C-alpha positions in Angstrom: 0.0 -0.1 0.1 1.1 3.6 -1.1 -0.1 6.5 0.7 0.8 9.7 -1.1 -0.8 12.4 0.8 -2.7 12.5 4.1 -6.8 13.3 3.0 -9.2 14.9 5.5 -12.9 15.1 5.0 -15.8 17.3 6.8 -18.1 14.6 6.7 -17.9 10.7 6.6 -17.1 10.0 2.7 -19.2 7.7 0.6 -16.8 5.3 -1.6 -17.6 4.8 -5.3 -15.5 1.7 -6.7 -15.2 -0.1 -9.6 -13.2 -2.9 -11.3 -13.4 -4.1 -15.2 -16.5 -6.0 -16.1 -19.1 -6.5 -19.0 -19.4 -3.9 -21.4 -16.6 -2.3 -19.0 -19.6 -0.4 -17.4 -18.3 0.0 -14.0 -15.1 1.4 -14.9 -16.5 3.8 -17.5 -18.9 5.1 -14.8 -16.2 5.6 -12.0 -13.7 7.1 -14.4 -16.4 9.6 -15.8 -17.3 10.5 -12.1 -13.7 10.9 -11.2 -13.0 13.4 -14.2 -16.0 15.2 -13.8 -15.4 15.8 -10.2 -12.7 17.6 -8.5 -10.5 14.7 -7.2 -7.1 14.1 -6.0 -4.8 10.7 -5.8 -4.0 9.9 -2.2 -3.3 6.4 -2.3 -2.7 3.1 -4.3 -2.6 -0.6 -3.6 0.6 -2.0 -4.9 -0.9 -4.7 -7.4 2.6 -6.5 -8.0 2.3 -9.3 -5.7 -1.1 -10.3 -7.6 0.2 -10.0 -11.0 2.1 -13.0 -12.7 2.6 -12.1 -16.3 2.1 -15.0 -18.8 3.0 -12.9 -22.1 5.1 -10.2 -23.1 4.7 -7.0 -24.9 6.6 -6.6 -28.4 6.6 -2.9 -29.8 8.9 -2.2 -32.8 10.8 -5.6 -32.2 11.3 -4.7 -28.5 10.1 -6.9 -25.9 9.3 -6.0 -22.4 7.0 -7.0 -19.4 3.4 -5.7 -19.7 2.7 -3.1 -17.3 1.3 -3.8 -13.6 -2.3 -3.1 -13.0 -3.4 -0.2 -10.9 -5.6 0.3 -8.1 -6.0 3.7 -6.8 -7.6 5.8 -4.5 -8.9 9.7 -5.2 -10.6 12.1 -2.9 -13.6 14.4 -3.9 -15.1 16.9 -1.6 -18.8 18.7 -1.6 -19.7 15.9 -1.4 -17.1 14.0 0.3 -16.2 10.8 -1.6 -13.6 8.3 -2.2 -13.3 7.1 -5.5 -11.6 3.8 -6.1 -10.6 2.5 -9.8 -8.9 -0.5 -10.5 -8.0 -1.9 -14.1 -7.4 -5.5 -12.7 -9.9 -8.0 -12.2 -8.4 -10.5 -9.7 -9.9 -13.7 -9.0 -9.9 -16.4 -6.2 -8.2 -15.7 -2.8 -6.2 -13.1 -4.3 -9.1 -11.0 -5.1 -10.5 -11.4 -1.9 -7.2 -10.0 -0.3 -7.5 -6.9 -2.5 -11.2 -6.4 -1.3 -9.7 -6.5 2.2 -6.7 -4.2 1.5 -9.4 -1.7 0.2 -11.6 -2.2 3.4 -8.4 -1.4 5.8 -7.6 1.8 3.6 -11.5 3.0 4.1 -11.7 1.9 7.8 -9.4 4.9 8.8 -12.0 7.3 7.2 -14.9 5.4 9.2 -16.5 4.5 5.8 -20.2 3.3 6.4 -21.5 3.1 2.6 -20.0 2.0 -0.5 -21.4 1.7 -4.2 -19.9 -0.4 -6.7 -21.2 -0.5 -10.2 -21.6 -3.3 -13.0 -23.4 -4.4 -16.1 -26.8 -6.6 -16.2 -26.6 -8.5 -19.4 -30.1 -9.2 -21.1 -31.7 -10.2 -24.5 -32.1 -6.5 -25.6 -31.6 -4.3 -28.5 -28.8 -1.7 -28.5 -31.7 0.9 -29.4 -33.5 0.1 -26.0 -32.8 2.1 -23.4 -30.7 0.9 -20.3 -32.4 0.0 -17.1 -30.7 0.4 -13.5 -31.2 -2.2 -11.3 -29.5 -2.7 -7.5 -28.8 -5.0 -5.1 -27.5 -4.2 -1.6 -26.2 -6.1 1.4 -28.6 -4.5 3.8 -32.5 -4.0 3.6 -32.3 -0.5 4.9 -29.6 0.6 2.4 -31.9 -1.2 -0.5 -35.1 0.5 0.8 -33.0 3.6 0.7 -31.8 3.2 -2.9 -35.0 2.2 -4.2 -36.7 5.7 -3.0 -34.7 7.0 -5.9 -36.6 5.0 -8.4 -33.9 2.1 -8.9 -35.1 -1.6 -9.5 -33.8 -4.1 -7.4 -32.0 -6.8 -9.1 -33.6 -10.1 -9.9 -32.5 -13.3 -8.6 -29.3 -14.3 -10.1 -25.5 -13.6 -9.1 -23.0 -10.9 -9.8 -19.3 -12.1 -10.8 -16.0 -10.6 -10.1 -15.0 -8.0 -7.2 -17.9 -5.5 -7.8 -20.4 -8.0 -6.5 -17.9 -9.7 -4.1 -17.1 -6.6 -2.3 -20.7 -6.6 -0.9 -20.4 -9.6 0.8 -16.8 -9.1 2.4 -18.2 -5.3 3.4 -21.1 -7.0 5.2 -18.7 -8.9 7.3 -17.3 -5.7 8.4 -21.0 -4.0 8.8 -20.3 -1.9 5.9 -23.5 -1.0 4.0 -22.7 -1.8 0.2 -24.8 -1.7 -3.0 -24.1 -2.5 -6.6 -25.7 -0.4 -9.1 -26.3 -2.5 -12.3 -27.0 -1.0 -16.0 -28.7 -3.5 -18.7 -26.9 -4.2 -21.5 -27.5 -6.4 -24.6 -26.1 -9.8 -24.1 -24.1 -9.6 -27.3 -22.5 -6.4 -26.1 -20.6 -7.9 -22.8 -16.9 -7.5 -24.5 -18.0 -4.0 -26.1 -17.7 -0.7 -24.1 -21.4 0.0 -23.6 -21.6 4.1 -22.5 -25.2 4.0 -22.6 -25.7 1.9 -19.4 -22.9 4.2 -17.9 -24.9 7.2 -18.4 -27.8 5.8 -16.7 -25.8 4.7 -13.7 -24.2 8.3 -13.6 -27.7 9.8 -13.5 -28.6 7.6 -10.5 -25.5 9.0 -8.4 -26.3 12.7 -9.1 -30.1 11.7 -7.6 -28.5 9.8 -4.8 -26.2 12.8 -3.9 -27.7 15.8 -5.2 -25.3 16.8 -7.4 -25.2 18.1 -11.2 -22.8 16.1 -13.6 -22.8 17.0 -17.4 -23.1 13.4 -19.2 -22.7 15.0 -22.7 -19.0 13.5 -23.2 -20.5 10.2 -22.6 -23.3 10.7 -25.0 -20.6 11.2 -27.6 -19.3 7.8 -26.9 -22.8 6.1 -27.1 -23.1 7.6 -30.5 -19.9 6.1 -31.8 -20.9 2.4 -30.3 -24.5 2.7 -31.8 -23.0 3.2 -35.2 -21.1 0.0 -34.7 -23.9 -1.9 -33.6 -25.9 -0.4 -36.3 -23.1 -1.6 -38.7 -23.5 -5.1 -37.4 -27.0 -5.2 -37.2 -27.6 -4.0 -40.9 -25.4 -6.5 -42.4 -27.3 -9.1 -40.7 -30.4 -7.7 -41.9 -29.2 -7.9 -45.5 -29.2 -11.8 -45.4 -32.7 -12.1 -43.6 -34.8 -12.1 -47.0 -32.4 -15.2 -47.9 -32.5 -16.9 -45.0 -33.8 -20.5 -45.4 -36.0 -20.4 -41.9 -36.4 -24.5 -42.5 -32.7 -24.9 -42.2 -32.3 -22.2 -39.2 -34.2 -23.7 -36.7 -33.1 -21.3 -33.9 -34.5 -18.3 -35.8 -37.5 -20.3 -37.5 -40.1 -18.4 -35.4 -38.1 -15.1 -34.8 -39.8 -12.0 -36.4 -37.4 -10.2 -38.9 -36.7 -7.2 -36.7 -35.5 -9.5 -34.0 -33.1 -11.7 -36.3 -30.0 -9.5 -35.7 -30.1 -10.0 -32.1 -30.5 -13.6 -32.3 -27.6 -14.0 -34.6 -25.3 -11.8 -32.5 -26.2 -13.7 -29.3 -25.2 -16.7 -31.3 -21.7 -15.1 -32.1 -21.4 -14.2 -28.4 -22.0 -18.0 -27.3 -19.3 -19.1 -29.8 -16.9 -16.7 -28.5 -17.6 -18.2 -25.0 -17.0 -21.6 -26.3 -14.1 -20.7 -28.3 -12.3 -19.5 -25.4 -12.2 -22.7 -23.6 -12.7 -25.2 -26.8 -10.2 -24.7 -29.8 -12.5 -26.6 -32.0 -15.2 -24.1 -31.6 -12.9 -21.5 -33.1 -13.5 -22.6 -36.5 -17.2 -22.8 -36.3 -17.0 -19.1 -34.8 -14.9 -18.0 -37.8 -17.6 -19.4 -40.4 -20.4 -17.7 -38.5 -18.6 -14.6 -39.0 -17.6 -15.1 -42.2 -21.0 -16.0 -43.1 -22.5 -12.5 -42.0 -19.3 -10.6 -43.2 -18.4 -9.4 -39.7 -15.1 -10.6 -39.3 -13.2 -7.7 -39.8 -15.5 -6.0 -37.0 -14.6 -8.8 -34.8 -11.2 -9.8 -36.0 -9.0 -8.4 -33.1 -11.2 -9.9 -30.6 -11.0 -13.3 -32.6 -7.3 -13.2 -32.6 -7.3 -12.5 -28.8 -8.6 -15.9 -28.4 -5.4 -17.5 -29.7 -3.4 -15.2 -27.9 -4.7 -16.4 -24.7 -4.3 -19.8 -25.6 -0.4 -19.3 -26.0 
């Protein structure tokens, strides 16, 4: 742990924290809040004991080890906030250790509330509005957040540290909530700022602050163009589809076919991550819809991870 400067607050600060996850929704949200509020970095968790590189980075013919991930604390005032931002999703025992180190830092500020941020994947179109769900580790915090129009999350689970923190915080009697923005199930590996905009809006309601989201809106327009391109390419093939052979889309209305196909591609990406034989099927599917160049980097990453 590295402490850069002593930080004092006029009130007990609330914590906003995020690690990488689906659609990068959590990190986009927290990073945007950090940049829009006046913040100062005051501490950092040394991630080197938890980071074991399994590859090297080559640039201009020179090989070097990848950079060690960062996990940084920032302080904001009016309102008093601690913003924690990490670009490393650590699993297993090491992940729990990182959470405990985070809570140890927060203990010196008598923190009693923590918010994390994540995505909630659903079979939806990118053209639909993102809905915000919430789950809390205490009933009274859930009741409080619900008063701001946020919907309790349906039964399920939250993978990664954005969810696990709630359980560990409960063991230390710290109230914690995870705000989740809905995203299309096919967008889990693409940035999805539309959900982050809605999460930022919830934070402005909870803390009575004003934050301009126009910069995030620009990101939405860029991603919508990519999603539109994918869906349009698939729609070009709809008239020629043999519905008798395509059993999984035989009963699907034409406007829903792009989502079904994109969900299929996401499923193949998931299977190919652990089964090399599925990579060929995935490549054929991408070629079939003339989408390979849009997914090329992600497809090649499957083989980098295998090495």
